[in-house]
C-alpha positions in Angstrom: -36.5 14.3 75.0 -40.2 12.3 74.0 -42.9 13.6 71.6 -46.2 13.4 73.3 -48.9 12.2 70.3 -51.9 14.6 70.3 -55.3 14.4 69.1 -58.1 17.1 68.1 -61.1 16.9 70.3 -64.5 17.4 68.5 -67.5 18.4 68.8 -70.5 16.3 68.8 -71.3 17.8 65.0 -67.5 17.5 64.3 -65.9 20.9 65.3 -62.4 20.6 66.7 -62.3 22.0 70.7 -59.1 20.9 71.5 -55.9 18.5 72.1 -55.3 15.7 74.3 -52.6 13.1 74.7 -53.4 10.3 72.7 -52.7 7.9 75.3 -54.7 10.2 77.4 -57.8 10.3 75.4 -57.9 6.2 74.8 -59.7 4.8 78.1 -62.9 3.8 79.2 -64.7 7.1 78.6 -62.8 8.2 75.3 -64.3 11.7 74.1 -64.9 12.2 70.6 -61.9 12.6 68.3 -60.1 13.2 64.7 -59.4 10.1 63.3 -58.6 8.5 60.0 -58.3 5.1 58.2 -56.5 4.3 54.9 -57.0 1.0 53.0 -53.9 0.0 50.7 -54.4 -0.8 46.9 -51.7 -2.6 44.6 -52.2 -2.5 41.1 -53.3 -5.8 40.6 -55.9 -4.4 42.8 -55.5 -6.3 45.8 -55.9 -4.7 48.5 -53.4 -4.9 51.8 -54.9 -6.3 55.6 -52.4 -6.3 58.6 -52.8 -8.2 61.7 -52.4 -5.3 65.0 -49.8 -6.3 66.8 -50.2 -8.4 70.0 -48.8 -5.2 72.0 -51.6 -2.9 70.9 -53.8 -1.0 73.8 -57.1 -1.8 71.8 -57.8 -4.9 69.5 -54.7 -6.7 69.7 -54.2 -9.3 66.9 -57.6 -8.9 64.8 -57.2 -8.3 61.5 -57.8 -4.8 60.7 -57.7 -2.1 57.3 -54.3 -1.3 55.8 -53.5 1.3 58.5 -54.9 4.3 60.6 -54.1 7.4 62.8 -54.7 10.5 64.1 -53.6 13.6 62.4 -51.8 15.4 65.1 -53.1 19.5 65.7 -52.6 21.4 62.4 -51.2 18.8 60.2 -53.7 18.3 56.9 -54.9 14.8 56.6 -52.8 13.9 53.6 -49.6 14.4 55.4 -50.8 12.1 58.4 -51.2 9.3 56.2 -48.3 9.9 54.5 -46.1 9.9 58.0 -48.5 6.6 59.0 -48.0 5.1 56.2 -44.6 5.1 56.7 -44.3 4.6 60.2 -46.5 1.6 60.1 -45.2 0.0 56.4 -42.6 1.2 55.8 -44.0 2.5 52.3 -45.2 6.0 50.1 -48.6 5.8 49.3 -50.0 7.7 46.2 -53.2 8.8 44.5 -54.5 9.0 48.2 -58.7 9.5 47.3 -61.0 10.6 50.4 -64.0 7.2 49.8 -66.0 7.5 52.8 -66.2 11.6 54.1 -68.8 10.8 56.9 -67.7 8.0 58.5 -68.0 8.1 62.3 -67.4 4.9 64.6 -67.7 4.2 68.6 -66.7 1.0 69.7 -65.3 -0.7 73.0 -62.8 -3.6 73.0 -62.9 -6.5 75.4 -60.6 -4.6 77.9 -63.6 -1.8 78.0 -60.9 0.6 75.3 -63.5 2.7 73.8 -63.0 3.9 70.3 -64.7 6.9 69.8 -63.9 8.8 66.4 -64.8 11.3 63.5 -62.2 8.9 61.0 -62.7 9.5 57.4 -61.7 6.4 54.7 -58.9 6.8 52.4 -57.8 4.8 49.6 -53.6 5.2 48.2 -52.1 2.8 46.0 -48.3 1.5 46.7 -46.4 -0.9 44.9 -43.5 -0.4 47.7 -42.2 -3.8 49.6 -44.0 -3.7 52.0 -41.8 -3.7 56.0 -44.3 -3.7 58.9 -43.1 -1.9 62.7 -43.0 -4.7 65.0 -44.9 -2.0 67.2 -47.9 -1.7 64.9 -48.6 -5.1 62.6 -48.1 -8.4 63.8 -48.9 -9.7 59.8 -50.0 -8.9 56.8 -51.2 -10.3 53.6 -52.3 -8.8 50.5 -56.0 -10.1 49.9 -58.9 -9.8 46.9 -61.4 -7.0 48.0 -64.4 -9.7 47.6 -62.3 -11.7 49.6 -62.2 -9.6 52.3 -65.7 -8.7 52.1 -66.6 -12.2 52.8 -64.7 -13.0 55.2 -65.6 -9.7 57.1 -68.8 -11.3 57.1 -68.6 -14.6 58.3 -65.9 -14.1 60.1 -66.5 -10.3 62.0 -65.5 -11.0 65.3 -61.6 -11.4 63.6 -61.9 -8.2 62.6 -61.6 -4.7 63.7 -65.3 -3.6 64.3 -64.9 -0.2 62.0 -63.3 -2.5 59.1 -66.6 -4.3 59.1 -68.1 -1.0 58.9 -66.5 0.6 56.7 -67.3 -3.1 54.2 -70.9 -2.4 54.8 -70.6 1.6 54.1 -68.1 1.2 50.9 -70.5 -1.8 49.4 -74.0 0.5 50.3 -72.1 3.7 48.7 -71.0 4.0 44.9 -67.2 4.2 46.9 -65.1 0.6 46.2 -62.3 -0.9 47.4 
């Protein structure tokens, strides 16, 4: 029996209005839905960046934040973050902290697929060895946060648009990586 991943659909003001199959939602006319982004740090103060698998539907092969996901209907953000950290990277995260509660974006991939998300951004920590799943992550690197900001500013096309925008918002806020 296969399990279809569902996402929470949102009204323009961010209220839940229903659920839909994740694959059916991500199209050229993607409905607004709930997601999250997580930046994983280590005790050395480095942030984990990942390169999206080449098999990904959207933004294949681009560098991005540590991981993203969608909470299932009725699932807490904390549980969704723990689930995706394990699924994508084979890690457990601790000290999960909300750093950009109001992050929202709409972006169109080169293939025409749209991301349209209210996507709170979190920071978390791990000291686990990274064991990425090949269908999610092509490669990964630990990097100093300032080096990541410099790289994203110099070559934004090599990164997911949401990472570039998150870095800009983090720089403008009191939050940081």
